C-alpha positions as CSV (number, residue, x, y, z in Angstrom):
1,M,99.9,61.9,-34.0
2,S,103.0,62.4,-36.2
3,S,106.1,64.4,-35.2
4,S,106.0,65.9,-38.7
5,S,103.1,68.0,-37.8
6,L,105.3,70.1,-35.3
7,P,107.0,73.2,-36.9
8,L,110.4,73.2,-35.7
9,A,111.2,76.9,-36.0
10,S,109.0,79.4,-34.2
11,T,107.3,82.0,-36.3
12,T,106.1,85.5,-35.4
13,T,103.0,87.3,-36.7
14,T,102.0,91.0,-36.3
15,V,98.4,91.4,-35.0
16,V,96.2,93.6,-37.3
17,G,95.2,96.7,-35.7
18,T,98.5,96.9,-33.3
19,G,102.0,97.9,-34.0
20,E,103.2,100.2,-36.6
21,N,99.7,100.9,-38.2
22,A,98.2,101.8,-34.8
23,E,99.1,105.8,-35.0
24,K,98.0,105.9,-38.5
25,F,94.5,104.7,-37.9
26,W,93.9,105.2,-34.3
27,P,96.0,108.1,-33.0
28,W,94.7,107.8,-29.4
29,A,95.7,104.2,-29.1
30,T,99.2,103.4,-27.7
31,P,101.2,101.1,-30.2
32,T,101.9,97.6,-28.8
33,A,104.8,95.2,-29.5
34,P,104.0,92.6,-32.1
35,R,102.4,89.4,-30.4
36,T,104.2,86.1,-30.8
37,A,101.6,83.4,-32.3
38,H,102.4,80.1,-31.3
39,P,101.2,77.7,-33.9
40,D,102.3,74.8,-31.5
41,T,99.3,75.9,-29.0
42,E,96.9,76.1,-32.1
43,L,97.5,72.3,-32.6
44,G,96.7,71.7,-29.0
45,F,100.4,71.4,-27.6
46,D,101.6,73.6,-24.8
47,T,104.9,75.6,-25.4
48,A,106.4,73.9,-22.5
49,E,105.8,70.5,-24.0
50,V,107.2,71.7,-27.5
51,A,110.4,73.1,-25.8
52,A,111.1,69.9,-24.0
53,A,110.5,68.1,-27.2
54,R,112.9,70.4,-29.1
55,A,115.5,70.0,-26.5
56,R,115.4,66.4,-26.6
57,V,115.7,66.3,-30.4
58,R,118.7,68.8,-30.5
59,S,120.4,66.7,-28.0
60,G,123.2,64.5,-29.2
61,D,122.0,61.3,-28.1
62,F,118.3,61.5,-29.6
63,G,118.8,58.6,-31.8
64,D,120.2,56.3,-28.9
65,W,117.2,57.4,-26.7
66,L,114.6,56.8,-29.4
67,G,116.0,53.2,-29.7
68,H,116.3,52.7,-25.9
69,V,112.5,53.6,-25.4
70,Q,111.3,51.8,-28.4
71,A,109.8,48.9,-26.4
72,A,107.4,51.2,-24.6
73,A,107.4,54.2,-26.8
74,A,103.4,53.9,-27.4
75,C,102.8,53.4,-23.7
76,R,100.9,56.1,-21.8
77,H,102.7,55.5,-18.5
78,P,105.6,53.4,-18.9
79,I,107.6,52.0,-15.7
80,R,111.0,53.0,-15.4
81,L,113.3,50.2,-13.8
82,T,117.0,50.8,-12.5
83,G,119.8,48.2,-11.6
84,Q,121.9,45.8,-13.2
85,I,121.8,43.0,-15.7
86,D,124.2,40.1,-15.7
87,V,125.2,38.3,-18.9
88,N,126.6,34.8,-18.4
89,N,128.4,32.3,-20.2
90,P,127.0,28.9,-20.8
91,D,129.0,27.5,-18.0
92,G,127.7,30.0,-15.4
93,T,130.6,32.5,-15.3
94,L,129.9,36.2,-15.4
95,L,130.5,37.6,-18.8
96,H,129.5,41.2,-18.6
97,T,127.4,43.5,-16.4
98,I,125.2,46.3,-17.8
99,D,124.4,49.1,-15.4
100,T,121.3,51.2,-16.3
101,A,123.2,54.2,-15.2
102,D,125.0,54.0,-18.3
103,M,121.7,54.2,-20.3
104,P,119.6,57.1,-21.5
105,D,117.8,58.7,-18.6
106,G,119.4,56.1,-16.5
107,A,116.7,53.7,-16.6
108,I,115.1,50.9,-18.6
109,Y,111.5,51.8,-20.0
110,T,109.0,48.9,-19.9
111,P,105.2,49.1,-20.8
112,C,102.8,49.4,-18.0
113,G,100.8,46.3,-19.3
114,N,97.5,47.8,-18.4
115,R,94.7,46.0,-20.0
116,R,92.2,49.0,-19.9
117,A,91.9,51.0,-23.3
118,A,90.8,54.2,-21.4
119,V,94.0,53.9,-19.3
120,C,96.5,52.9,-22.0
121,P,95.5,52.3,-25.5
122,S,98.9,50.6,-26.6
123,C,99.1,48.1,-23.9
124,A,95.5,47.3,-24.0
125,E,95.8,46.6,-27.6
126,V,98.7,44.0,-27.1
127,Y,96.4,42.4,-24.4
128,R,93.3,42.2,-26.7
129,R,95.5,40.7,-29.4
130,D,96.8,38.0,-27.1
131,T,93.4,37.1,-26.0
132,Y,92.2,36.9,-29.6
133,H,95.1,34.5,-30.6
134,L,94.5,32.4,-27.4
135,I,90.7,32.0,-28.0
136,A,91.3,31.5,-31.7
137,A,93.9,28.6,-30.8
138,G,91.4,27.1,-28.6
139,L,88.5,27.2,-31.2
140,R,90.4,26.3,-34.3
141,G,93.4,24.8,-33.4
142,D,96.3,23.6,-35.6
143,R,98.8,25.8,-33.9
144,W,101.2,25.7,-31.0
145,G,100.8,21.9,-30.6
146,L,97.1,22.0,-30.5
147,P,95.4,19.7,-33.1
148,P,92.8,20.9,-35.6
149,L,89.7,21.4,-33.7
150,G,87.1,21.5,-36.8
151,Q,85.2,18.3,-35.7
152,H,84.8,19.4,-32.0
153,L,81.4,20.7,-30.9
154,A,81.6,24.2,-29.3
155,V,79.1,26.7,-27.9
156,F,79.0,30.4,-27.3
157,L,76.9,31.5,-24.3
158,T,75.8,34.6,-22.5
159,A,74.5,34.4,-18.9
160,T,73.2,37.4,-17.4
161,A,72.4,38.7,-13.9
162,P,68.7,38.8,-12.7
163,S,66.7,42.1,-12.3
164,F,67.3,44.3,-9.3
165,G,64.7,46.9,-10.4
166,Q,63.4,48.5,-13.6
167,V,65.9,50.5,-15.7
168,H,65.7,52.1,-19.0
169,H,66.5,49.8,-21.8
170,R,66.7,49.5,-25.5
171,V,65.0,46.6,-27.1
172,V,65.3,46.1,-31.0
173,K,63.1,43.1,-32.2
174,T,64.3,43.3,-35.5
175,H,67.5,44.8,-36.7
176,A,68.4,45.8,-40.3
177,A,70.4,43.7,-42.7
178,D,73.3,46.1,-42.5
179,C,73.3,46.3,-38.5
180,R,76.5,45.1,-37.3
181,T,77.2,46.1,-33.7
182,K,74.9,47.0,-30.9
183,D,77.2,50.1,-29.8
184,T,76.3,51.8,-33.3
185,C,72.9,50.4,-33.8
186,T,70.7,52.8,-35.6
187,C,67.5,50.5,-35.9
188,R,64.2,51.6,-34.6
189,P,63.7,50.5,-31.0
190,N,60.6,49.6,-29.2
191,P,59.2,52.1,-26.4
192,C,61.2,51.6,-23.3
193,H,58.4,51.0,-20.6
194,P,55.0,51.8,-22.4
195,F,53.0,50.9,-19.3
196,G,53.4,51.6,-15.6
197,K,52.1,53.4,-12.5
198,P,54.0,55.6,-10.2
199,C,55.9,53.9,-7.6
200,E,55.5,54.2,-3.8
201,H,58.1,56.8,-3.8
202,G,56.1,59.0,-6.4
203,Q,58.5,58.2,-9.3
204,P,57.0,57.3,-12.6
205,T,57.6,53.9,-13.9
206,Q,56.5,54.5,-17.5
207,C,58.9,55.7,-20.2
208,T,57.8,55.8,-23.9
209,A,61.0,56.9,-25.3
210,R,62.8,55.1,-28.0
211,H,66.3,55.2,-26.6
212,K,69.3,55.5,-28.9
213,A,72.3,53.2,-28.5
214,T,74.2,56.1,-27.2
215,D,71.7,57.5,-24.7
216,P,73.1,58.1,-21.3
217,A,69.8,57.1,-19.8
218,L,70.3,53.4,-20.4
219,G,70.9,51.4,-17.6
220,Q,69.6,54.1,-15.0
221,P,66.8,52.8,-12.7
222,L,63.6,54.3,-13.1
223,C,63.3,55.0,-9.3
224,L,66.8,55.0,-7.4
225,D,64.8,54.2,-4.1
226,C,63.1,51.1,-5.6
227,Y,66.3,49.7,-7.0
228,D,68.1,47.1,-4.9
229,H,71.8,48.3,-5.0
230,D,72.8,45.9,-2.2
231,A,71.7,43.0,-3.9
232,Q,73.4,43.8,-7.3
233,V,76.9,44.4,-5.6
234,V,76.6,41.3,-3.6
235,W,75.7,39.3,-7.0
236,N,78.7,40.9,-8.5
237,H,80.7,39.7,-5.5
238,E,79.3,36.1,-5.6
239,A,79.2,35.7,-9.2
240,P,82.5,33.9,-9.6
241,E,81.3,31.2,-7.0
242,L,78.1,30.8,-8.8
243,W,79.9,30.1,-12.1
244,R,82.2,27.6,-10.4
245,R,79.1,25.8,-9.1
246,T,77.4,25.9,-12.5
247,I,80.3,24.5,-14.2
248,Q,80.6,21.6,-11.7
249,E,76.9,20.8,-12.4
250,A,77.6,20.9,-16.1
251,D,80.3,18.4,-15.5
252,R,77.8,16.4,-13.8
253,E,75.3,16.5,-16.4
254,L,77.9,15.6,-18.9
255,Q,78.7,12.5,-17.0
256,R,75.0,11.4,-17.0
257,L,75.0,12.2,-20.9
258,G,78.0,10.1,-21.3
259,K,76.8,7.0,-19.5
260,R,73.6,7.0,-21.4
261,L,75.4,7.2,-24.6
262,G,78.4,4.9,-23.5
263,V,81.2,7.7,-24.2
264,T,83.3,10.0,-22.2
265,L,82.8,13.8,-22.6
266,R,85.0,16.7,-21.3
267,R,84.3,20.4,-21.4
268,R,86.9,23.1,-21.9
269,Y,86.0,26.8,-21.8
270,V,87.1,30.3,-22.0
271,K,85.0,33.0,-20.0
272,V,85.1,36.8,-20.2
273,Y,82.9,39.0,-18.1
274,E,81.2,42.4,-19.0
275,L,79.7,45.2,-17.0
276,Q,76.5,46.1,-18.4
277,A,75.1,49.8,-18.5
278,R,73.3,49.2,-14.9
279,G,76.7,47.8,-13.5
280,A,75.7,44.2,-13.3
281,L,77.9,41.5,-14.6
282,H,77.3,39.0,-17.3
283,Y,79.2,36.5,-18.7
284,H,80.2,35.4,-22.3
285,A,81.8,32.1,-22.7
286,A,83.0,29.8,-25.6
287,I,82.8,25.9,-24.3
288,R,84.4,23.3,-26.4
289,F,83.4,19.7,-25.7
290,D,86.2,17.1,-26.5
291,G,86.2,13.4,-26.4
292,Y,88.4,11.0,-24.6
293,H,91.1,8.5,-25.9
294,P,91.7,5.5,-23.6
295,D,95.3,5.0,-24.9
296,C,96.3,8.7,-24.7
297,P,94.2,10.2,-22.0
298,G,95.8,13.9,-22.4
299,A,95.1,13.8,-25.9
300,I,92.5,16.4,-27.5
301,V,90.0,14.3,-29.5
302,P,86.9,15.1,-30.9
303,P,83.7,13.7,-29.1
304,D,82.0,10.6,-30.5
305,Q,79.6,11.3,-33.4
306,I,76.8,10.0,-31.4
307,V,76.7,13.2,-29.3
308,T,74.8,16.0,-31.1
309,R,74.7,19.9,-30.5
310,A,71.3,19.7,-29.2
311,M,72.4,17.2,-26.7
312,V,75.2,19.6,-25.2
313,A,73.0,22.5,-25.3
314,S,70.4,20.9,-23.4
315,V,73.2,19.9,-20.6
316,L,74.3,23.7,-20.4
317,E,70.6,24.8,-20.1
318,T,70.0,22.3,-17.4
319,A,73.1,23.2,-15.4
320,F,72.3,26.9,-15.4
321,R,68.7,26.5,-14.5
322,K,69.5,24.2,-11.6
323,T,72.4,26.0,-10.0
324,S,71.9,28.7,-7.4
325,C,73.5,29.3,-3.9
326,I,73.2,31.4,-0.8
327,S,75.7,34.1,0.1
328,A,77.3,34.4,3.4
329,P,74.9,36.2,6.1
330,H,75.3,39.8,6.5
331,P,73.7,42.1,9.2
332,A,72.3,44.3,6.5
333,N,70.1,41.6,5.3
334,G,68.6,40.6,8.6
335,G,71.7,38.1,9.3
336,N,70.6,36.2,6.3
337,G,72.4,35.6,3.1
338,W,71.2,36.7,-0.3
339,H,70.0,34.3,-3.0
340,I,72.4,34.1,-5.9
341,A,71.1,32.8,-9.3
342,W,70.9,33.6,-12.9
343,G,68.5,35.8,-14.7
344,Q,65.2,34.8,-15.5
345,H,65.7,35.4,-19.3
346,G,67.8,32.1,-19.6
347,L,70.9,31.6,-21.5
348,D,71.7,32.9,-25.1
349,L,73.2,30.0,-26.7
350,K,74.8,29.8,-30.2
351,H,76.3,26.9,-31.6
352,I,79.8,27.8,-33.1
353,N,80.5,26.5,-36.5
354,A,84.4,25.7,-36.1
355,P,85.0,23.8,-39.1
356,G,86.6,25.9,-41.9
357,G,87.4,28.9,-39.7
358,D,84.5,30.8,-41.3
359,D,83.7,34.7,-40.6
360,N,81.5,33.8,-37.8
361,L,84.4,32.3,-35.8
362,A,86.5,35.2,-36.3
363,K,83.8,37.7,-35.3
364,L,82.9,35.9,-32.1
365,T,86.7,35.5,-31.2
366,G,87.2,39.3,-31.9
367,Y,83.7,39.9,-29.9
368,L,85.3,38.1,-26.8
369,A,88.6,39.8,-27.0
370,K,87.5,43.3,-27.3
371,Y,86.0,43.0,-23.8
372,V,89.1,42.3,-22.1
373,T,90.1,46.0,-22.6
374,K,87.0,47.4,-21.1
375,S,86.0,48.3,-17.4
376,T,83.2,50.3,-16.1
377,E,83.0,52.4,-19.4
378,A,79.4,51.1,-19.9
379,T,78.1,52.9,-16.9
380,G,79.6,56.1,-18.0
381,Q,82.5,56.5,-15.6
382,I,85.9,55.0,-15.1
383,F,87.4,54.9,-11.4
384,R,90.6,54.0,-9.6
385,R,90.5,52.3,-6.4
386,I,88.5,54.1,-3.7
387,D,89.6,54.6,-0.1
388,E,88.2,56.9,2.7
389,L,89.5,60.1,1.1
390,T,87.6,59.7,-2.2
391,I,84.7,57.7,-1.2
392,E,82.5,60.9,-0.5
393,L,83.6,62.4,-4.0
394,H,82.3,59.3,-5.7
395,A,79.4,57.9,-3.8
396,T,77.1,60.5,-4.5
397,P,73.5,59.5,-3.4
398,D,71.6,61.1,-6.3
399,T,73.3,58.8,-9.0
400,H,72.9,55.1,-9.6
401,V,76.8,54.6,-9.7
402,G,77.2,56.5,-6.7
403,R,74.7,54.3,-4.7
404,L,76.6,51.2,-6.0
405,I,79.7,52.4,-4.6
406,R,78.2,53.3,-1.3
407,A,76.4,49.9,-1.2
408,C,79.9,48.3,-1.6
409,W,81.5,50.6,0.9
410,N,78.9,49.9,3.6
411,L,78.4,46.4,3.2
412,G,82.2,45.9,3.1
413,T,82.5,46.8,7.0
414,A,81.2,43.4,7.9
415,D,83.5,40.5,8.5
416,G,83.9,38.4,5.6
417,W,82.9,41.2,3.1
418,H,86.2,43.3,3.0
419,R,86.3,42.5,-0.8
420,L,83.5,44.7,-1.4
421,R,85.5,47.6,-0.2
422,R,88.5,46.7,-2.1
423,Y,86.4,46.3,-5.4
424,A,84.0,49.2,-4.7
425,H,85.4,51.0,-8.0
426,M,84.1,47.8,-9.8
427,F,80.8,47.6,-8.0
428,G,81.8,44.7,-6.1
429,C,83.3,42.6,-9.0
430,G,86.8,41.2,-8.4
431,G,89.1,38.7,-10.0
432,H,90.6,38.4,-13.4
433,I,88.3,39.4,-16.3
434,T,89.2,36.2,-18.3
435,T,89.6,32.8,-17.3
436,K,90.0,29.4,-19.0
437,S,90.2,25.8,-18.6
438,R,93.8,24.3,-18.5
439,G,93.4,22.4,-21.6
440,F,91.5,24.9,-23.7
441,S,94.3,26.8,-25.2
442,V,97.8,28.2,-24.4
443,T,98.4,30.6,-21.5
444,Y,99.2,34.4,-21.6
445,G,102.7,33.5,-20.3
446,F,103.2,31.4,-23.3
447,L,102.4,34.1,-25.8
448,R,104.5,36.8,-24.0
449,M,107.4,34.3,-24.1
450,Q,107.0,33.8,-27.8
451,R,107.0,37.7,-28.2
452,T,110.1,37.7,-26.1
453,I,111.8,35.1,-28.3
454,W,110.9,37.0,-31.4
455,R,112.4,40.2,-30.1
456,R,115.7,38.5,-28.8
457,T,116.2,36.7,-32.2
458,Q,115.2,39.7,-34.2
459,G,112.7,37.7,-36.0
460,F,114.3,34.4,-36.3
461,P,112.5,32.4,-33.5
462,Q,114.1,29.0,-34.9
463,L,117.6,30.2,-33.6
464,W,116.3,30.3,-30.0
465,D,117.7,27.9,-27.5
466,D,115.9,27.5,-24.3
467,D,119.2,27.6,-22.4
468,Q,119.6,31.1,-23.4
469,A,116.7,32.1,-21.2
470,D,119.2,31.4,-18.2
471,L,122.0,33.4,-19.6
472,V,120.6,36.9,-18.8
473,V,120.1,37.5,-15.1
474,T,118.3,40.7,-14.2
475,R,118.6,42.7,-11.0
476,L,116.2,45.6,-11.6
477,G,114.0,47.5,-9.3
478,Y,111.2,50.1,-9.6
479,H,112.3,53.6,-10.1
480,A,109.3,55.8,-11.3
481,T,106.2,55.8,-13.5
482,G,105.7,57.9,-16.6
483,W,107.7,59.8,-19.0
484,I,110.2,62.3,-17.7
485,S,108.6,65.2,-19.4
486,T,105.5,65.7,-21.6
487,G,107.9,66.3,-24.7
488,D,109.4,62.8,-24.2
489,A,105.8,61.5,-24.3
490,L,105.0,63.4,-27.4
491,L,108.1,62.3,-29.1
492,A,107.9,58.5,-28.1
493,N,104.4,58.3,-29.2
494,S,105.0,60.1,-32.4
495,A,107.8,57.6,-33.3
496,A,105.6,54.8,-32.6
497,D,102.7,56.1,-34.5
498,A,105.1,56.5,-37.5
499,A,106.5,53.1,-37.0
500,R,103.1,51.6,-37.1
501,R,102.3,53.5,-40.3
502,R,105.4,52.4,-42.0
503,D,104.7,48.8,-40.9
504,Q,101.0,49.0,-42.3
505,A,102.4,50.6,-45.5
506,A,104.9,47.8,-46.0
507,R,102.2,44.9,-45.5
508,E,100.0,46.6,-47.8
509,A,102.7,46.9,-50.4
510,A,103.7,43.3,-50.0
511,E,100.0,42.2,-50.3
512,D,99.6,44.3,-53.6
513,D,103.0,42.9,-55.0
514,F,101.6,39.4,-54.2
515,A,98.4,40.0,-55.7
516,A,100.0,41.4,-58.9
517,A,102.4,38.3,-59.2
518,A,99.8,35.7,-58.5
519,P,98.7,33.7,-61.6
520,A,95.3,34.2,-63.0
521,L,92.8,31.6,-62.2
522,P,91.3,29.8,-65.2
523,A,87.6,30.6,-65.8
524,A,85.1,28.0,-64.7
525,A,83.9,25.9,-67.5
């Protein structure tokens, strides 16, 4: 969206068949006044939005306002903060105080920071890029104090939930050579469920359709009454504990392997969860295996060459196969707990070829990073937190998603299960979408601090001194959320889009100039 698409002056158009020609051709018709046509409305903008935008542009402080909201210009729901900012001398004495009342709109705009692309695409993109660099640093290294990690063994795994009932699925045994993503796959799939008899509720369990990748039926149970919705939401609720126990078992298996080989091994990982179309969790994780240096225990060193990829893969497969747990007892399950274990299909393990930073590593890093911006989109709906006022609206008994929400709400009444109600909008899944080991890579806080340093030094981070962080003391409080008017949102997002386009054009021009100035390589002999 660009501000140049908005006409700055209104135009009027006489509608054919009315006005001055009405008496000539239709004497019985009463002439009407010319109708004002609004091209802004034809572009999808309401006249009130355009009027607010024009009022802002014609004001004398538009340039100052645009620079003031630059940090949050692309955000859909910016946070407005009010208060004072104190600037101190190095000796601690007060140098100057800035009051937000003297700023445009009387507040400071800051991005909302929401990770969900469906809520705020701009903030979600920042979150995705931070995750990308965090994972890339942990797999490739050679940045932010991390050594090159080309000699380290690494594995990418996917662990899924067990089956809770038959659902419509799409299985493609052989993909075409040009097939890239599962979301846009056009390869010919197998029949969904070619065989099956009616269930005890009279619903057919046979489906011969070859579902498309965008078919809304994917993930929907063949019979809602046969599907175990309670077990699924409990599995989502207990999945973090199952993962914790599995990693502990993997550590024990690594210790056993190290004793047999006479070496010491460490595992460090980053994990991202994803909700499938049926609403069940599954985990994607990149696990890196490091060695141990006795003279420097904290150093990140590659494992001994005696350790092979097949050995570490066997360690993970054994840990995931052996690990299971029993949830806390619940009255809805006869006073017993549910058995929590991984799916019967086993792990999907892929070895990561970290040396050289090939395309596969970049694709894998992007694959993991894109999931941090998603929520429940795979199920076809996105929810906010649910309470007593909205539970009846969302928990419809004739839909799969509605029954999952109802299962969370009903099971959450028992003691010790209140988190199910808290995360009913996520089908029982709570916690952070991505977690990592302490020594895998840097943290989100580190990346955000680097971005702050870049902004405060205006692109010269080498001029930064850590003592400068204590020279600015903020005393700000929450004032409101969102733009003051839709016109302000239109202008801010248009300016942000124009800035992105200018930046992209400048980068492309610089790359073209570099390519033109680069000397030609000699021909191979």
